[in-house]
N, C-alpha and C positions, 0 to 999 in steps of 0.2 A: 483601439482604446477609445472609450467614451467617458466623459466626466460631466456631471450635472448635479447641482445642489448638494454637494458633499458626498455624492455617490460616484464611485469609479468602477467601470467595467473593463476588463482586459482579457484578451484571448491568450492562452498559454502557447498555442501554435497558430501560425498564420493560416486562416482557413484556405487560402489559395494553395499554400504549400501542401497542406494535408490532402486537398483534392487531387493535386498532381501526383502525390505519392501513392494514393489509393487507386488512381486511374492512370496507369503507366502508358496506356495507348493513346492518350490525348496529347496532341501536339502542344509542347510547352512554348510559351512566349519567351523571346530573347530579352534578357535583362542585363543591364550594366552592373557588374558586381560591386564596383566602387560606389556607384550611386545608390545601390541597394543597401550597402553597409552604412553609408551616411544617413540614409533615410531611417534605417533601423536605430541608429544612435539617437537621432532626433526624436523618434517616437518614444524610445526608452526614457530620454530626458524629460519629455512631456509627461510620461506616466509617473515618474518619480516625483515630479513637482506636484502633480495632482494628488498622488497617493499620500504625500506628506501632510496634506491638510484634510484628508478624507476621513469621514466618520464611518463610511461603509465601503467595502470593496467586494466585488464579485469577480472571481477568477474563473474563466470558462475554458474547458477543453473541447475536443471535437464531439459532435453529436453521437458518434458511435466509437467510444474510446477503445472498446475491445477489438474492433476492426483495425484501428490505428496501431495498437500494440501488436496485433498478429502480423501486420505488414511491416513491423519494425520502423514505423514512422513516428514514434512517440517522442523522439528527441529533437527539440528545437535547436537552432544554433546556440552555442555556448554563451555568446554575447547576450542573446535574448533571454535565455534561462536565468543567467546571473543577474541581469538587469531587473527582471520581474521579481525574483526572490529578494533582491536588495530593496526594491521599492515597497514590497509588502512588509518586509521586516522593519523598515524605517517607519512605516505607517503604524505598525503594531506598537512600536516604542513611543510613538507620539499620541494620537488621539483616536485611533481606530477602535470602534466599539462593535461593529458587525462585520464578520468575514464569512462569505459564502463561496464554496468551491464546487463547481459543476463539472462532472465528467472528466476528471483529471486522469490522463493516460499513464499512470504509474504502475505500481505493483504492490500486491499484498505480501505479507510475510509468509514464509514456507509453512505449509500445514504438516507435511511429512518429512521435510528436510532432504528431498531428493536433489540430485544434481540439476535437473531441469528447473526446479523451483528456485534454487540458489542462483543459477545463471540468469534466470528471468529477473529476479530482484536486483542482481548486480548491475544489469544493463539499464534498468528502468530509472527514470527520474524520481527523486525522493523529495517531495515538496516540504513536508514537515521536518525532515532531516536538515534541509537547508535553512528553514526558518529558525530551528532550535539554535543554530550557530550564533544568531544575533543576540542570544540571551545568556551566553556563557559567562558574561561579566555580571551576572545576577541582577540584570535590569528587568523589571517587571512590566507587564503590559496591562492595558485597561480593557481588554476584549471581554464583552459581556454575552455575545451571541456567536456561536459557531455552527454553521450548517454545511454538511457534506452531502452532495446530491449526485449519486452515480459515480462511476470511475473506480479507481484503485488507489489505495493508500496503505502505507506500512503502519500497522497498529503499534509496533514498537516505537516508531518515530513519532507518532501522535502522542503516545504516553510520555516519551522523553521531552517533547515540546511542552506539554502541560506541566511537567515537573520543573522545567527550567524557566518558562515564561510566567507561570503562576497566574494565569488570567482569572479574574473574578467572574467566571461564567455564571450566567443565570439561565441560559438556554443552550442545549446541545442537541442538535437534530442530525440524524444520519439515515439517509434514505438510499437504498440501492447500492450500498457499498460497506466496506470495512469490517463490520461485525460478523462473527460466526461463533459457534459453540466453544471453540478452543481459545479465543482471545477475549471473550466477553468479560470474564471476571477480572482479568488484568486491566482492561480499559476502564471498567467501572471504578475500580480501586484508584486508578490514576486520576480519574475525574473527581472522585470524592476527596482526594487529598488537597485539591485546590478549589473545589466548587461545592462545598458541603451545603451551601444555600441555593443550589440549583432548583429552579422552579419548573423547568421544561426539559423533558428527556424523551427522545424518540428514536426508535430503530425498527425497521420492518424486516430485519433478518431473522432467519429460523435459528433459534437458540434453545438449548436444553439445560442440563445440569441438575443438581440436587434441589436447590431452592433459589432460582434466579430472582423472583419477586421479593423474597426475603432479603437478598443482597441489595436490591435497589432500595428497599425501604430503609435498610440500615445505613446506606450510603447517602441517600438524599431524602431526609425526613420531611423537608418543606416542599416537596413536589406538588404542583397544582395540575400540570398537564403531563400525562404518561401515555405514550403511544407505543405499544409493544404487542401487536396483534399476532405475532408468530413465535412467541416464547412459550414453550411447553416443558416445564421442568418436572422432576419426579414428584415434587410437593405441589399440592393444589395452590393456585395463585391467590385464593381468597384470603388466606391467613396473612400473607405479606401485604396485600392491598389494604387490609383493615388497619395496618399500622401507619398508612399514609392518610392521615386525618384531613389534610388540606386539599385532597384531590377534587378537582371540579369535573364531575363525571361527563358532562356534556363535551368537554374538550378531549376526553380520553378515547383510545381505541385499544381494547383488551382482547385476549385470545378467546376463541370459541372452539369447543372440542371438535366440531366438524371440520375445522381447518387443520387439524393435526395431520402431519405428513406421515406416510408409511411407504416402504419400498425395500428394494434389495439391490446391492451392487454386485457387479461381476468384473473382475480384474483381468485385463489382457496383459500378461506378464511381458510379452515380447515387445509391445509398443508403448507400454507405460500409460495406457488409457483405461479409465474406469468407466464401464457402461452401467448406467444407473436407471432403474425403473422406479419412479416416485409419483405418488398421487395422494389424494385425500377424499373423504366423503363429500366435502363441499365442492371440490372441483369436478367431480363426476367424470373422471377420465379426460379432463381438459386442462391439466396442469402444465404451465409454461415456465416453471422455475421461479415463481414468485417467492421471495424471501430467501433465495439461495444466491448469494453474491460471491462466488468463488472464482478466482483467476483461472483462465483457460477453460471455462465451462461453456459448452455449446449445447443448444437444445434444438436438434433437427426435427424432432417429432414431439407431439403432446405426450406427457408422462415419461418421456425418455430423454436422457441427456448423456453426453460424452464429456468426460472430464480428463483432460491431459495433465497428469501429475508427474510423470516420469518413472523410469524403471526403479524397482526396489520396493514398491508399495504392495502390501499383501491384503488379502480379503479381511483378515482380522483387524488390520489397521483401519480399513474403510469402515468396518462395523463399529469400531470404537469411536471414530469421528462422527459417524451417523448418530450414535447415542448421545454424544456431546451436543449435537445440534437438535436434539429432541425429535428425531425421526425414528419412528417405530419400525422394527423389522417385519416385513411381510414374507415370512419363510416359504409360503406356498406359491409365491409368484413364480410363474414359469418363464424361462428365457424367451420363448416364442411370443409371450404376451406383450413384451415391451420391445421386441425386435433386437434383443441382445445377440442372438445367434446370427441373424442377418448382418448385423453391424460388424461382428467379428470376421465374417467372411470377406468383407470389403478390404481393400488395400489401404492401410493407414501408415503414414510416415512414422518411422521409429524416432524415439527420443535421442538416439545416438547423435552426437555432434562431433565435429572434427577435433582431434586431440590438440592440434596446433592452431586453433582459432585464437588469435592474439587477444590477450587480456591486459589492458593498460590500467595500472594502479597508481593513484596519487598518494605520496607519502607526506606525513607531517611529523616533525620532531617536537616533543614536549619535554621540558626539563624534568628530571627525576630527583627524588630526595637523596639518592646515592650519587656521589660525584663521578662514579665510573659507569653509570647507566643512563640511558635515555629511553623515553617511551615513544614508540613509533606507532602512529595510527595510520591505517590503510583504508582508502575509500575509492570507489569508482569515480570516473570523471563526471558522473551525474551527481556526486556528493553523498552517495550512500556508503556510510562507514561499515566495514565488515570484519575488521580485525584490529586488535591492539596488542603490541608486543613490547616487552621490556627486555633490554639487552645491553651488554657492554660492547659498544661499537669498535673498541680496540681489539676485541677477540673474535667477534662474530663475522663469519664469512658472508658475502652477498648471497651465495648459493643456499646457505642455511636459512637466511631470511626468506628467500623465494620459496623454499620448500615449506616453511611454516605457513606462509600466506596462501600457497596453492592448496594446502589442506583445509584452510578456512573457506576458500572459494574453490570448489573442486574442478581442477583443470590440470593439464599437463604443465609441470614446472617450466618446460621449454616454451610455453605460450605466454609466460608472465613477463611483462615489461614494467619497470618501476620508473615513475617520474619523481625526481627528488625535489625538495622544497625550492631549490634554485632554478628548476625548470629543465635540467638536463635529464636524459633518459638512460637507464641502466638495464642491460639484459644479461643473460647467462654467459655472454662472451667474457665478462669480467667476474664470473661467479666465484673464482678462487681468490679474489682480492678481499682484504679485510674491509668491512663496511666503513670504518673511519677514513680510510684512504680515498674512498669514493665520495664521501661527504665533504672532504676538505676542499 
């Protein structure tokens, strides 16, 4: 953590811890766990004090967040994560005006809804989901500039944060993360509901749709700076841009037709991997994935990428998503031209995960309008909410609740462990008990 002149910078993960997790062969230094915990508490207290008076905060993740996520090293100790979230939230309530988040090792929302995507999202930290909790009491914040640089975020959580916090944003910049063709409209509408006077909007993601620039013009009529060089909708962008009368062209970066992507996907049904050949006239067979910020995407070769999405994805589903991202189909592209056949012949780990991989769920009880019912919200230990159930605790069995939750988060019901509001843990060993007797 570093603080100077009203600007606070903080690392989500300890760089030394990340380095050790990603380099298991390096000899680890011995540390005193008690001293380390005391030092962590002192550092968090210092951060909260500095953040409470800060006008600007930069929260930084690891340099290569995708590698950290792949190595399952994205979760800091719960004390650290909770302390950072609380410090940022308190600053948002106070006087924070500028928030920048770099390379956050979280997870985007599912594109296809596969079990692999849902598991990934369940396990990853959800930054904006945690920040939104601070504004449940309808407290508004004064944030005017939000910049997301790299990393992975839940679009649903960002939209929910905007609706609850209602920041009077003037600038929203998103580079190397978050947006794609399937969540673009939802995020723009969430932004416009709280920031109709937005003057700066930036995304370098590849986005399609019917009329994306018309949507931007209708949502943010006072824009002065627009950077959206990879948006290629069905409608020509000039009509939408003409409606943005205050644009300062020198600050803008707009699409050029030679940058439009085209390609073809091939789905490996057994492994849940999509092999994708993509290029453009501008890149001249030197495309490295610019504008495509999708979770679990790897680019081992130019114009060629491997996207691990999980079992159950079809060729038709990939083609639909490709169209939503403004990527044109190159039907004549041969498999050999992009190495798809060679890649398929390689051994790739399957998406199959153990049925009994333990899943720990934190429950929270909320009063209901009915005297005989309660609302139960379920979230991961990282704070990502994934289900809400209304039930009569005097009639509902624990096993029934577990079955409902395991449908929301696809896993074996025998793997589900519930943490009650009091801190005790419940498993299927008491599955036939009524929920009210366990809550008592």
